[in-house]
C-alpha positions in Angstrom: 0.0 0.0 0.0 1.2 3.5 -0.8 2.2 5.7 2.1 -0.7 7.9 3.3 -3.4 5.7 1.7 -6.0 4.1 4.0 -7.1 0.5 3.4 -10.3 0.0 1.5 -13.2 -0.6 4.1 -14.7 -4.0 3.8 -18.0 -5.6 4.9 -18.1 -9.4 5.0 -21.2 -11.6 5.1 -20.0 -15.1 5.5 -21.7 -18.5 6.0 -25.1 -17.1 6.7 -28.3 -19.1 6.4 -31.9 -17.8 6.6 -30.5 -14.4 7.4 -31.6 -10.8 6.7 -29.1 -7.9 6.8 -29.2 -4.2 6.0 -25.8 -2.6 5.1 -25.7 1.1 5.6 -22.5 2.2 3.9 -20.4 4.9 5.4 -17.8 4.9 2.7 -18.0 5.2 -1.1 -15.2 2.7 -1.5 -16.8 0.0 0.7 -16.2 -3.5 -0.6 -19.1 -5.8 0.2 -18.2 -9.5 0.0 -20.7 -12.4 0.5 -19.6 -16.0 0.5 -21.3 -19.4 1.3 -24.6 -17.8 2.2 -28.0 -19.6 1.8 -31.5 -18.2 1.8 -30.3 -14.7 2.7 -31.6 -11.3 1.9 -29.3 -8.2 1.9 -30.2 -4.6 1.3 -27.4 -2.1 0.5 -28.0 1.6 1.3 -25.8 4.5 0.2 -22.9 4.3 -2.3 -20.4 1.5 -2.2 -17.3 0.6 -4.2 -17.8 -3.0 -5.3 -20.0 -6.0 -4.5 -19.0 -9.7 -4.9 -21.1 -12.8 -4.2 -19.3 -16.2 -4.2 -20.7 -19.7 -3.7 -24.1 -18.3 -2.6 -27.5 -20.0 -3.1 -30.9 -18.5 -2.7 -29.7 -14.9 -2.1 -31.7 -11.8 -2.8 -29.7 -8.6 -2.9 -31.3 -5.1 -3.2 -29.0 -2.2 -4.2 -30.5 1.3 -3.5 -27.7 3.5 -4.7 -24.7 3.5 -7.1 -21.9 1.0 -7.1 -19.1 3.5 -7.8 -16.6 0.8 -8.9 -19.1 0.0 -11.6 -19.2 -3.8 -11.0 -21.2 -6.5 -9.2 -19.7 -10.0 -9.4 -21.4 -13.4 -9.1 -19.0 -16.4 -8.9 -20.3 -20.0 -8.6 -23.7 -18.9 -7.4 -27.3 -20.3 -7.8 -30.8 -18.9 -7.5 -29.8 -15.2 -7.2 -32.1 -12.2 -7.5 -30.5 -8.7 -7.9 -32.9 -5.9 -7.4 -32.0 -2.4 -8.6 -33.7 0.3 -6.4 -34.9 3.5 -8.2 -31.7 5.3 -7.5 -29.3 2.4 -8.1 -26.8 2.2 -10.9 -24.5 -0.8 -11.5 -23.1 -0.5 -15.0 -21.6 -3.9 -15.3 -22.5 -7.3 -13.9 -19.9 -10.2 -14.2 -21.4 -13.6 -13.8 -19.3 -16.8 -13.9 -20.2 -20.4 -13.3 -23.7 -19.6 -12.0 -27.3 -20.4 -12.8 -30.8 -19.1 -12.2 -30.0 -15.4 -12.0 -32.6 -12.7 -12.2 -31.8 -9.0 -12.6 -34.7 -6.6 -11.8 -34.2 -3.0 -13.0 -36.4 0.1 -12.9 -35.0 1.9 -15.9 -32.7 1.1 -18.8 -30.1 3.7 -17.8 -29.3 1.7 -14.6 -27.3 -1.0 -16.3 -24.9 -1.1 -19.2 -23.9 -4.7 -19.8 -23.7 -8.2 -18.4 -20.6 -10.4 -19.0 -21.2 -14.1 -18.4 -19.6 -17.5 -19.0 -20.5 -21.0 -17.8 -23.8 -19.4 -16.7 -27.3 -20.7 -17.5 -30.9 -19.4 -17.0 -30.0 -15.7 -16.7 -32.5 -12.9 -17.4 -33.1 -9.2 -17.1 -36.5 -7.8 -16.2 -37.4 -4.2 -16.8 -40.2 -3.5 -14.2 -43.3 -1.4 -14.4 -43.4 -0.2 -18.0 -46.5 0.8 -19.9 -46.8 -2.8 -21.2 -46.0 -4.3 -17.8 -42.7 -6.0 -16.9 -40.5 -6.7 -19.9 -38.3 -9.7 -19.7 -35.0 -10.3 -21.6 -33.8 -13.9 -21.4 -30.3 -14.2 -22.6 -29.4 -17.6 -21.4 -27.0 -19.7 -23.6 -29.0 -21.9 -26.0 -26.8 -24.9 -25.3 -23.7 -26.1 -23.4 -21.3 -25.3 -26.1 -22.5 -21.7 -26.3 -22.2 -21.5 -22.5 -18.5 -22.2 -22.7 -17.8 -19.0 -24.6 -17.7 -15.7 -22.8 -20.7 -13.5 -23.9 -21.9 -10.0 -23.3 -25.5 -8.8 -23.1 -26.0 -5.1 -23.7 -28.4 -2.4 -25.0 -28.2 -2.3 -28.8 -28.4 1.6 -28.9 -28.7 4.7 -26.7 -32.4 5.0 -26.9 -35.5 4.4 -24.7 -36.5 1.8 -27.3 -33.2 -0.1 -27.0 -33.3 -3.9 -26.9 -31.1 -6.0 -24.7 -29.0 -8.2 -27.0 -26.2 -10.7 -26.6 -23.1 -11.6 -28.5 -19.7 -13.2 -28.1 -17.1 -11.1 -26.4 -14.6 -9.9 -28.9 -14.0 -6.4 -27.6 -15.0 -4.2 -24.7 -17.3 -1.1 -24.7 -19.7 -2.6 -27.2 -23.0 -1.1 -26.2 -24.0 2.3 -25.0 -23.0 3.4 -21.5 -25.4 4.2 -18.7 -24.7 7.9 -19.2 -25.6 7.6 -22.9 -28.8 5.8 -22.0 -29.7 8.5 -19.5 -29.0 11.2 -22.1 -31.4 9.4 -24.5 -34.1 9.4 -21.8 -33.6 13.1 -21.2 -33.8 13.9 -24.9 -37.1 12.0 -25.1 -38.4 14.1 -22.2 -37.3 17.3 -23.9 -39.1 16.3 -27.1 -42.3 15.7 -25.1 -41.9 19.2 -23.6 -41.6 20.8 -27.0 -44.6 18.9 -28.3 -46.6 19.9 -25.2 -45.7 23.6 -25.8 -46.8 23.3 -29.5 -50.1 21.9 -28.5 -50.7 24.6 -25.9 -50.0 27.3 -28.5 -52.4 25.6 -30.9 -55.1 25.4 -28.2 -55.3 21.7 -28.2 -56.4 19.9 -25.1 -53.7 17.7 -23.7 -53.2 15.2 -20.9 -50.2 14.0 -19.1 -48.0 11.7 -21.2 -47.6 8.2 -20.1 -44.4 7.1 -18.4 -41.8 6.5 -21.1 -40.4 3.0 -21.1 -36.8 3.1 -19.9 -37.0 6.6 -18.5 -35.0 7.0 -15.2 -37.5 6.6 -12.4 -35.8 9.0 -10.0 -35.7 11.9 -12.5 -38.8 14.0 -12.9 -39.0 15.7 -16.3 -39.5 19.3 -17.0 -42.6 18.4 -18.9 -44.1 16.6 -15.9 -43.4 19.6 -13.7 -45.0 21.9 -16.2 -48.1 19.7 -16.5 -48.4 19.7 -12.6 -48.6 23.5 -12.8 -51.3 23.3 -15.5 -53.3 20.9 -13.4 
C-alpha cells in the first residue's frame, strides 16, 4: 500500500443461512463481500465501491444506490435475485459459473452490460413499463454456447433499445449508462416541446404516459409543467 493511503473498508457476510441484513454504507469505497450464504436477503443503502457474491445459493440482494466501482460479481452462485432500487446504478455485472440469475431494474439507464460465462438461465426484467414487466432472457442456447464468454447489452442509446447478446470480442460494445440516461432526457425534452406546441395551438392535452426506460428517479420538466397546469 502506498504511504498515506488508508485501506479500503470491507464488509463481509459469510456462512449465513436464513439471514436478513441491511448494510448502511459509510464509505463510497466500501467493498461488500458475500460467501457461502443460503436463503439470505441483503439490502445495500448508500454508495459502495464494489459487490461480490461467491458460492451463494438463494440470495436476494437489493441495491439502493450507485456502485461506484461499476461492477457487481457473481461467482459460482445459484438462484440469485439482484434488485436495482430506483436510484441504483451498477453499469456492469460479471457472472461466472452460475445459474438461475434474475436481474430486476427500474429503468434502462441503470445497467450497461452483463458479461457471463459458464452461466445458465439468466434474465433481465425491466419493471413497471406501460406494457407491464419486460423480460429479456439471454441464457445460452446450449452447453457449447455457454463455454464462450458472452456479453448482453443495449443495442443503442435509446429508450426503445433492446437487450441483445453476442460473443465477447472487444469491450465497450454497447451504450454506456450515461448515454442511456441522455437518450431518456432527450425524449423528455421532445415531449416538452410537443406539449408547448399543443398549448400554442389550443389543443387539449393530458399528461404523457411514463416512457419505457426513463429514469424513475428523474422527474422531467414536462411533468413539472403539467403539474402547474393541473
